[in-house]
ZASESE-810421 format. One line per 8 residues: number of its first residue (from 1); for each residue x, y, z of N, C-alpha, C, O. Coordinates in steps of 0.02 Angstrom, whole numbers. Atoms other than C-alpha are relative to their C-alpha. Layout:
// ZASESE-810421
NUM	X,Y,Z,X,Y,Z,X,Y,Z,X,Y,Z  ...
END
This chain:
// ZASESE-810421
1	-23,13,-68,-1912,-3726,-8848,38,60,28,29,79,86  -38,-58,-23,-1792,-3579,-8839,-46,58,19,-35,93,68  46,-55,-14,-1937,-3458,-8846,-37,-11,65,-50,36,103  33,15,-63,-2025,-3547,-8704,47,13,59,26,40,110  -49,-12,-52,-1866,-3541,-8601,9,75,12,15,99,68  -7,-72,-6,-1849,-3357,-8640,-59,31,38,-50,75,79  59,-26,-33,-2027,-3325,-8584,1,-17,75,-20,23,116  -5,19,-70,-1997,-3420,-8423,51,44,36,40,64,93
9	-50,-45,-29,-1841,-3316,-8391,-29,69,11,-19,100,64  31,-65,-6,-1938,-3157,-8424,-50,2,57,-54,51,94  50,3,-54,-2076,-3212,-8305,35,3,68,14,40,112  -36,0,-64,-1952,-3249,-8165,32,68,14,30,93,70  -31,-65,-9,-1859,-3087,-8195,-52,53,18,-38,96,60  53,-49,-15,-2022,-2988,-8193,-24,-7,72,-36,44,105  21,10,-70,-2073,-3067,-8028,50,30,48,30,62,97  -52,-28,-44,-1906,-3019,-7949,-2,75,0,1,107,53
17	1,-74,4,-1915,-2840,-8013,-61,28,34,-55,77,71  61,-24,-32,-2095,-2818,-7958,4,-6,76,-17,39,112  -7,10,-72,-2055,-2890,-7787,45,53,31,29,81,84  -46,-50,-27,-1907,-2775,-7762,-30,70,-2,-22,108,45  31,-66,5,-2003,-2623,-7823,-54,9,53,-59,62,84  53,-5,-51,-2150,-2662,-7709,30,6,70,5,45,110  -31,-2,-67,-2037,-2694,-7559,31,68,13,25,95,68  -32,-64,-8,-1940,-2534,-7589,-50,55,11,-42,97,55
25	51,-52,-7,-2095,-2427,-7611,-37,-7,66,-56,44,95  34,10,-63,-2177,-2506,-7459,41,27,58,14,59,103  -43,-22,-54,-2028,-2470,-7349,5,75,1,0,107,54  -8,-72,3,-2005,-2293,-7411,-66,36,15,-66,95,34  64,-32,-10,-2193,-2261,-7396,-25,-3,72,-74,29,89  22,6,-70,-2204,-2309,-7212,24,60,40,65,52,86  -19,-61,-35,-2185,-2130,-7153,-45,9,60,-85,56,63  44,1,-58,-2268,-2167,-6987,43,3,63,95,-29,67
33	-36,-6,-63,-2211,-2118,-6813,-20,-59,44,-77,-62,68  15,61,-37,-2200,-2285,-6722,11,12,75,63,38,96  -4,-10,-72,-2234,-2283,-6535,56,-41,31,61,-102,19  -54,33,-37,-2082,-2324,-6428,-14,-3,75,9,-48,109  19,-4,-71,-2153,-2275,-6258,-64,42,3,-85,69,-48  61,-41,-4,-2309,-2185,-6192,10,72,-20,-40,108,-32  -10,-71,17,-2227,-2018,-6233,53,9,-54,81,63,-60  -49,-8,54,-2112,-2052,-6381,-17,-45,-59,-44,-100,-50
41	8,39,61,-2122,-2111,-6560,56,19,-49,84,73,-44  -58,-10,45,-1993,-2128,-6700,-21,-17,-71,-55,-66,-83  10,12,71,-2003,-2114,-6889,55,-46,-26,106,-55,7  -51,45,27,-1907,-2235,-7002,69,33,-9,120,-2,-8  -64,-33,9,-1771,-2103,-7029,34,19,66,86,51,66  -31,-12,-64,-1736,-2093,-6842,-23,62,36,-8,71,95  27,-59,-33,-1822,-1928,-6807,-65,-18,36,-96,-69,21  61,15,-36,-1968,-1919,-6687,-14,50,55,15,104,57
49	22,-41,-56,-2050,-1846,-6533,14,-38,65,2,-98,70  -14,31,-64,-1995,-1879,-6354,-14,51,55,22,101,62  20,-46,-54,-2081,-1795,-6206,32,-17,67,14,11,118  -29,22,-63,-1972,-1881,-6075,27,58,43,16,57,103  -23,-55,-42,-1888,-1718,-6019,-56,40,33,-44,75,83  57,-36,-29,-2062,-1647,-5983,-33,-38,56,-81,-14,87  29,43,-52,-2099,-1788,-5861,22,25,69,77,10,91  -16,-29,-65,-2104,-1696,-5693,-39,-35,55,-75,-83,43
57	35,30,-57,-2172,-1735,-5521,-68,31,11,-104,12,58  66,-33,-6,-2325,-1624,-5546,-37,-4,-66,-9,-21,-118  42,0,59,-2469,-1612,-5668,0,69,-33,6,120,1  14,-62,37,-2488,-1481,-5804,-75,10,0,-113,-39,-4  72,-12,-6,-2658,-1398,-5793,-23,55,-48,16,98,-68  32,-50,43,-2776,-1296,-5902,-73,5,21,-106,-46,28  68,-10,-24,-2942,-1219,-5848,-40,40,-52,-13,79,-90  44,-37,44,-3092,-1153,-5943,-69,5,32,-90,-38,70
65	68,-11,-24,-3265,-1083,-5903,-50,-18,-55,-36,-8,-115  55,13,46,-3427,-1139,-5983,-64,27,29,-81,14,87  64,-27,-21,-3591,-1045,-5972,-57,-46,-21,-60,-66,-79  54,47,13,-3745,-1156,-5959,-67,33,17,-69,80,56  69,-21,-16,-3934,-1126,-5956,-8,76,-4,-38,107,41  7,-72,12,-3922,-949,-6024,23,42,59,-12,89,79  -29,-39,-54,-3814,-884,-5884,-24,-20,69,-3,11,118  24,22,-65,-3905,-976,-5744,45,-52,32,39,-67,91
73	-45,51,-26,-3770,-1107,-5726,68,8,-34,73,23,-94  -69,-5,26,-3581,-1106,-5747,39,-62,21,25,-93,72  -44,55,-17,-3449,-1239,-5751,73,21,-8,92,50,-59  -72,-10,3,-3265,-1221,-5712,31,-69,-9,27,-111,36  -29,66,15,-3173,-1366,-5794,76,9,-2,103,51,-37  -73,-1,-1,-2990,-1398,-5756,25,-69,-22,4,-120,4  -30,62,24,-2889,-1529,-5850,71,-5,25,108,45,27  -67,13,-26,-2732,-1607,-5779,33,-53,-44,3,-105,-60
81	-37,44,46,-2600,-1692,-5887,69,-14,28,105,31,48  -67,21,-19,-2447,-1792,-5839,28,-46,-54,3,-101,-63  -26,41,55,-2341,-1856,-5985,42,-59,23,70,-58,78  -46,58,-6,-2251,-2023,-5997,-21,-52,51,-20,-112,35  17,49,-52,-2309,-2105,-5835,-63,20,37,-83,78,37  59,-13,-43,-2462,-2122,-5725,24,24,68,72,-2,96  -19,-30,-64,-2453,-2018,-5567,-61,6,45,-117,18,22  54,-8,-49,-2557,-2014,-5408,-22,72,1,19,118,10
89	25,-68,4,-2670,-1863,-5420,-17,26,70,-54,-6,106  14,-27,-67,-2674,-1752,-5264,-66,39,1,-77,82,-41  64,-35,-8,-2847,-1694,-5207,-3,26,71,0,-12,120  2,-31,-66,-2858,-1571,-5064,-70,-2,31,-78,-19,89  68,-3,-26,-3047,-1551,-5048,-28,-70,8,-18,-113,-35  29,66,-13,-3139,-1699,-4973,-75,3,13,-108,-49,18  71,-7,-16,-3314,-1629,-4937,-40,10,-64,-24,52,-106  46,-4,58,-3452,-1655,-5066,38,-6,-67,23,30,-115
97	-39,11,60,-3327,-1716,-5194,-8,-72,-24,-1,-119,14  1,66,31,-3351,-1861,-5313,68,-10,-33,85,23,-82  -69,8,22,-3175,-1925,-5342,8,-66,-38,4,-120,-9  -14,59,42,-3141,-2044,-5487,72,1,-24,90,-34,-72  -72,-4,18,-2956,-2000,-5496,42,-27,57,94,1,75  -35,29,-57,-2900,-2111,-5353,60,-41,-21,108,-48,17  -56,41,24,-2785,-2221,-5459,51,44,-35,34,98,-59  -49,-36,40,-2622,-2163,-5538,-23,6,-73,-47,-42,-102
105	27,-13,67,-2665,-2084,-5706,41,52,-35,87,82,-7  -34,-50,40,-2607,-1971,-5845,-45,60,-15,-20,116,-25  48,-54,15,-2765,-1868,-5877,-57,-2,51,-85,-55,66  55,-6,-47,-2893,-1805,-5752,-36,66,-13,-5,117,-29  40,-61,8,-3035,-1679,-5767,-37,15,64,-63,-30,97  37,-22,-59,-3112,-1579,-5626,-55,47,-23,-41,101,-49  57,-39,21,-3287,-1513,-5660,-33,29,63,-57,-8,106  28,-36,-58,-3349,-1382,-5536,-60,39,-26,-52,90,-61
113	61,-30,26,-3531,-1335,-5571,-35,40,56,-42,17,112  37,-40,-49,-3623,-1194,-5484,-57,37,-35,-51,58,-93  61,-31,27,-3796,-1118,-5509,-8,70,27,11,86,84  16,-68,-20,-3849,-937,-5503,-66,-1,38,-120,-11,9  60,5,-41,-3970,-933,-5358,-47,59,-12,-108,50,-14  42,-58,14,-4032,-755,-5392,36,45,-49,88,26,-76  -28,-46,50,-3994,-608,-5503,61,37,25,91,76,-12  -60,-34,-26,-3855,-548,-5388,61,-45,-10,68,-77,-62
121	-62,38,9,-3690,-634,-5358,0,-64,43,53,-93,55  3,59,-42,-3752,-779,-5251,-4,-63,-43,-47,-69,-86  -2,62,38,-3708,-951,-5320,-2,-59,47,20,-55,105  5,61,-40,-3741,-1126,-5258,36,-56,-38,22,-68,-97  -36,55,31,-3623,-1271,-5293,-46,-60,-8,-75,-84,41  45,57,14,-3721,-1411,-5376,38,-63,-18,10,-118,-15  -39,59,19,-3581,-1527,-5431,74,15,8,98,70,-6  -72,-8,-10,-3398,-1554,-5390,31,-70,-6,31,-108,42
129	-25,68,8,-3316,-1708,-5463,62,-2,-44,73,40,-87  -61,14,37,-3153,-1775,-5532,-11,-64,-41,-38,-113,-15  8,58,43,-3151,-1896,-5679,67,-21,-30,106,21,-54  -60,28,32,-3011,-2009,-5739,-14,-7,-74,-60,-43,-95  13,1,72,-2998,-1983,-5927,59,-26,-41,61,-17,-102  -55,27,40,-2835,-2067,-5975,56,-30,40,77,-2,91  -59,32,-28,-2694,-2188,-5931,57,3,-52,45,2,-112  -57,-6,45,-2519,-2175,-6003,11,-62,-42,34,-58,-99
137	-12,61,37,-2514,-2357,-6056,-53,-12,-54,-42,-52,-99  53,8,49,-2677,-2344,-6154,3,58,-49,-45,98,-55  -10,-56,47,-2609,-2225,-6286,26,-26,-67,53,-80,-72  -32,12,65,-2561,-2222,-6468,11,68,-33,-26,116,-20  -17,-62,35,-2483,-2089,-6579,-36,3,-67,-49,-48,-99  23,-9,68,-2557,-2016,-6736,57,-15,-48,115,-13,-28  -51,19,48,-2464,-2064,-6895,54,54,-8,112,38,-19  -48,-54,8,-2382,-1892,-6906,37,16,65,80,60,65
145	-34,-10,-63,-2328,-1900,-6724,-17,65,35,16,83,84  17,-65,-28,-2413,-1735,-6684,-54,-3,54,-76,49,78  50,5,-53,-2538,-1801,-6558,3,-69,33,21,-119,1  6,62,-38,-2560,-1933,-6423,-73,-10,16,-105,34,45  70,15,-13,-2730,-2016,-6411,-4,-47,60,28,-100,61  11,41,-60,-2784,-2084,-6242,-65,-38,-8,-120,-10,-7  58,44,10,-2900,-2231,-6268,-30,-17,67,-7,-63,101  32,10,-65,-3014,-2221,-6116,-75,-9,-12,-116,32,9
153	68,12,23,-3173,-2298,-6184,-51,13,56,-40,-6,113  24,-16,69,-3304,-2235,-6215,30,64,-29,7,87,-81  -28,-63,24,-3196,-2079,-6236,70,-12,-30,105,-58,-11  -68,-3,28,-3041,-2044,-6341,23,72,5,3,115,-34  -23,-68,-12,-2952,-1892,-6276,70,9,-29,112,-35,-26  -60,-12,40,-2811,-1812,-6374,41,57,29,15,108,51  -48,-51,-18,-2656,-1715,-6327,37,20,-64,76,-19,-90  -37,-26,58,-2595,-1609,-6473,69,22,23,76,57,73
161	-69,-17,-17,-2406,-1590,-6469,22,58,-43,32,51,-103  -17,-62,36,-2359,-1412,-6517,72,20,17,89,29,76  -70,-19,-10,-2176,-1367,-6541,3,73,22,-20,118,-13  -4,-67,-27,-2140,-1215,-6433,64,6,41,83,-40,77  -63,-11,-36,-1980,-1141,-6361,-10,32,68,38,43,104  13,-30,-65,-2065,-1063,-6210,-7,-53,54,13,-111,45  12,48,-54,-2112,-1144,-6046,-55,-49,-19,-100,-33,-58  51,50,13,-2213,-1303,-6050,-67,24,28,-72,49,84
169	67,-20,-24,-2399,-1266,-6040,-54,-41,-36,-44,-67,-90  57,38,26,-2566,-1349,-6068,-58,47,-11,-72,89,32  57,-43,15,-2715,-1265,-6151,-56,-42,-31,-43,-89,-69  56,33,34,-2891,-1323,-6201,1,18,-75,17,74,-94  1,-12,72,-2908,-1342,-6389,-71,-10,-28,-96,32,-65  69,14,22,-3079,-1421,-6421,-36,-38,55,-15,-93,74  38,31,-54,-3208,-1460,-6287,-73,-10,-20,-117,-17,23  69,5,24,-3363,-1476,-6396,-32,-67,19,-91,-71,37
177	24,67,-16,-3379,-1663,-6365,34,-23,65,95,-31,66  -31,22,-63,-3352,-1720,-6184,36,-67,-5,78,-83,38  -33,64,10,-3299,-1890,-6251,59,5,-50,92,-44,-64  -55,-10,48,-3174,-1815,-6374,36,65,18,42,110,-23  -35,-60,-24,-3079,-1685,-6271,68,4,-35,105,-45,-39  -65,-12,33,-2930,-1609,-6363,35,56,38,10,112,43  -42,-49,-35,-2794,-1520,-6264,64,9,-39,88,-37,-72  -63,-15,35,-2638,-1436,-6334,55,7,52,49,45,100
185	-58,-3,-45,-2471,-1463,-6248,57,34,-37,84,8,-86  -54,-39,32,-2341,-1331,-6292,65,-14,37,71,-6,97  -64,17,-31,-2162,-1384,-6263,54,-5,-54,40,-22,-111  -56,11,46,-1990,-1386,-6344,12,-74,-10,43,-94,-60  -7,72,7,-1994,-1573,-6314,-50,-29,-51,-44,-87,-70  47,21,51,-2139,-1582,-6438,27,14,-70,-7,1,-120  -31,-15,65,-2021,-1527,-6577,31,-64,-29,57,-106,8  -29,58,35,-1963,-1654,-6706,76,4,6,106,56,-8
193	-72,2,-7,-1783,-1707,-6674,26,-70,-13,-13,-118,-16  -30,64,12,-1661,-1847,-6707,2,-40,65,30,-17,116  3,42,-60,-1692,-1988,-6583,43,-62,-8,78,-81,40  -39,60,12,-1612,-2142,-6660,44,9,-61,26,42,-109  -45,1,57,-1463,-2164,-6775,-18,-59,-44,-16,-117,-22  23,51,46,-1523,-2260,-6927,53,-14,-53,80,32,-83  -46,19,52,-1410,-2357,-7043,-35,-5,-67,-82,31,-81  29,9,66,-1450,-2417,-7218,-71,-25,7,-85,-69,47
201	70,20,-2,-1636,-2434,-7249,-9,-68,-34,35,-92,-69  15,65,30,-1718,-2597,-7300,-4,4,-76,19,-41,-111  4,-9,72,-1754,-2529,-7474,70,4,-32,82,-26,-84  -69,-5,26,-1570,-2483,-7499,34,-68,1,70,-87,-45  -29,67,-5,-1519,-2656,-7439,-24,-45,-56,15,-83,-85  27,41,55,-1635,-2739,-7565,31,19,-67,46,-25,-107  -30,-21,63,-1564,-2634,-7706,72,-23,-5,95,-44,-58  -69,23,0,-1386,-2676,-7656,3,-75,-15,45,-97,-54
209	2,72,12,-1429,-2861,-7651,-17,-15,-73,12,-59,-104  21,12,69,-1516,-2851,-7820,57,12,-49,71,-30,-92  -54,-16,47,-1373,-2765,-7911,61,-45,11,99,-58,-36  -55,48,-12,-1247,-2880,-7826,-13,-66,-36,33,-95,-65  18,62,36,-1341,-3030,-7896,9,9,-75,33,-36,-109  -8,-13,72,-1345,-2949,-8069,73,-2,-21,91,-32,-71  -71,-1,16,-1158,-2917,-8067,30,-70,4,69,-90,-40  -25,69,-7,-1122,-3093,-8004,-23,-42,-59,15,-83,-85
217	27,37,57,-1234,-3163,-8140,39,15,-64,56,-31,-101  -36,-19,60,-1144,-3065,-8277,72,-26,0,95,-54,-49  -70,21,-5,-968,-3103,-8215,5,-76,-8,47,-101,-45  -2,72,4,-1003,-3288,-8190,-19,-25,-70,12,-71,-96  20,21,66,-1093,-3302,-8357,52,13,-53,65,-29,-96  -53,-17,49,-956,-3213,-8456,59,-47,7,85,-72,-43  -57,45,-11,-819,-3319,-8376,-16,-70,-24,26,-103,-55  19,68,20,-915,-3480,-8406,0,-7,-76,28,-55,-103
225	5,5,73,-950,-3443,-8590,68,11,-34,81,-17,-87  -64,-15,32,-776,-3375,-8626,51,-55,10,85,-76,-37  -53,47,-15,-665,-3502,-8538,-21,-72,-5,21,-116,-17  23,69,4,-773,-3658,-8538,-32,-17,-67,-29,-74,-90  34,13,64,-869,-3637,-8701,36,32,-59,17,20,-116  -40,-29,53,-741,-3537,-8799,-35,55,-39,-16,68,-96  36,-52,35,-862,-3397,-8844,44,63,-5,87,75,38  -37,-63,9,-793,-3233,-8910,-48,55,-20,-105,43,-41
233	40,-57,19,-858,-3059,-8941,-64,5,40,-65,-7,100  65,-9,-34,-1040,-3027,-8902,-29,-64,26,-74,-64,68  27,65,-21,-1070,-3213,-8881,16,-17,72,-12,-65,100  -17,15,-70,-991,-3207,-8708,-56,22,47,-55,3,106  55,-23,-43,-1149,-3122,-8641,-45,-60,16,-68,-93,-30  41,58,-18,-1247,-3254,-8544,-73,12,-21,-100,67,-16  70,-2,23,-1421,-3296,-8612,-11,55,-51,-59,93,-48  3,-52,51,-1390,-3185,-8762,-65,-2,-39,-94,50,-54
241	62,6,38,-1542,-3253,-8854,-59,30,38,-103,62,10  54,-27,-41,-1654,-3206,-8709,2,77,-1,-49,109,-11  -4,-73,-3,-1589,-3027,-8697,-13,32,-68,-39,87,-73  15,-25,67,-1599,-3007,-8886,-75,0,-14,-101,45,-46  72,7,12,-1779,-3065,-8887,-42,37,52,-103,36,49  36,-32,-55,-1825,-2964,-8732,-51,52,-24,-108,51,1  51,-49,23,-1910,-2818,-8826,-62,-33,-28,-118,-10,-15  58,35,28,-2022,-2941,-8919,-41,-33,56,-103,-34,53
249	35,31,-56,-2063,-3032,-8757,-41,51,38,-97,38,59  36,-53,-34,-2111,-2868,-8675,-61,21,-40,-115,31,-12  56,-18,43,-2220,-2823,-8823,-55,-52,4,-114,-35,8  50,53,-5,-2306,-2993,-8816,-36,2,68,-96,-10,73  30,-4,-66,-2333,-2971,-8630,-51,55,5,-105,46,34  47,-56,0,-2415,-2801,-8653,-63,-17,-40,-119,-1,-20  57,18,42,-2525,-2869,-8792,-45,-50,37,-106,-46,33  39,49,-38,-2577,-3014,-8680,-39,34,56,-97,16,69
257	34,-36,-54,-2620,-2894,-8537,-57,43,-27,-112,44,1  51,-42,30,-2715,-2774,-8649,-59,-41,-24,-116,-16,-25  52,44,24,-2814,-2921,-8717,-40,-31,57,-80,-77,47  37,26,-58,-2881,-2952,-8542,28,-66,25,-9,-105,54  -33,62,-21,-2755,-3092,-8506,-34,-61,-31,-43,-113,1  31,55,37,-2840,-3199,-8637,45,-19,-58,82,22,-84  -39,23,57,-2760,-3305,-8772,-29,30,-64,-90,38,-70  24,-26,64,-2770,-3232,-8948,-38,-53,-38,-25,-112,-29
265	38,50,39,-2892,-3315,-9068,47,-40,-46,96,-13,-72  -41,44,43,-2820,-3461,-9166,-11,18,-73,-68,23,-97  3,-19,71,-2780,-3415,-9344,44,-49,-39,99,-67,-17  -41,42,43,-2720,-3527,-9483,-21,-72,4,-78,-88,21  15,71,3,-2710,-3714,-9500,-10,-30,69,8,0,120  13,34,-63,-2761,-3837,-9369,64,-24,33,63,-46,91  -63,22,-29,-2579,-3878,-9344,32,54,43,88,45,68  -26,-54,-42,-2556,-3714,-9249,5,-25,72,-27,-74,90
273	-10,25,-69,-2501,-3730,-9067,-64,-4,39,-112,32,27  57,8,-46,-2621,-3788,-8935,-13,66,36,33,94,65  14,-65,-32,-2710,-3631,-8869,13,0,75,21,54,105  -15,2,-71,-2678,-3692,-8692,74,-7,15,94,-10,73  -72,7,-11,-2492,-3710,-8718,31,68,15,3,120,-2  -34,-62,-18,-2369,-3581,-8652,23,38,-62,24,99,-62  -28,-32,60,-2300,-3548,-8827,-53,37,-40,-36,77,-84  53,-33,38,-2471,-3490,-8890,-15,68,26,-52,106,-5
281	13,-66,-28,-2472,-3337,-8778,34,53,-41,29,113,-26
END
């Protein structure tokens, strides 16, 4: 009976230890920048990225040329980015323009296509359109907090956040896939900094609670055995038989696990314990 009680104690203790270890490792392993707003995210330690100071009344822009049809066609593509909030995009030209940036937005692209009419310098405009490619509310941060992804299905356009001490600027980074445009935003506001003051972590709290319970258990057990049961010397340790037998219990547990969590074969007389009983493990 004592051995069964000891095994039950070991089982309960193992469950508590495994739970605390798993909880602590899970908390410490969540090194993810959690989104707080369309332009800010925070890590569990309180550091993070916040582009709020870069939120101005105008758009940041970046332009690039693309040569098409072996030099017979060219495209001038300009990207406009406004961090944190959606802003009404100003369009001056109204003739022969396809405008899909009429609503407040965070990302807009302007594609200006012109064809080479002859071998001289005469070009003909064949396309001139604005496309809405991102809203500030439809965003999420990468786990490392170094990029903002604008979910504008069927496209996912990305703003890489590059820590820079110069003036804020926007540059094309990867334009290979029109549905996966990647732009780089250089700013000192893209640098990692302390955003929130964080107190004790959840893992630390669990450890404090665990050791507090252990101390309470020892103090209460020693007082109970000494003053109520009259124990002396080493006998004042609560559940002494269990702690003494603990190495053997651990050994039996490892043997049981190594055996594929199967009961050992019955050996000896038929009076041996029932193989389905707890004491036969």
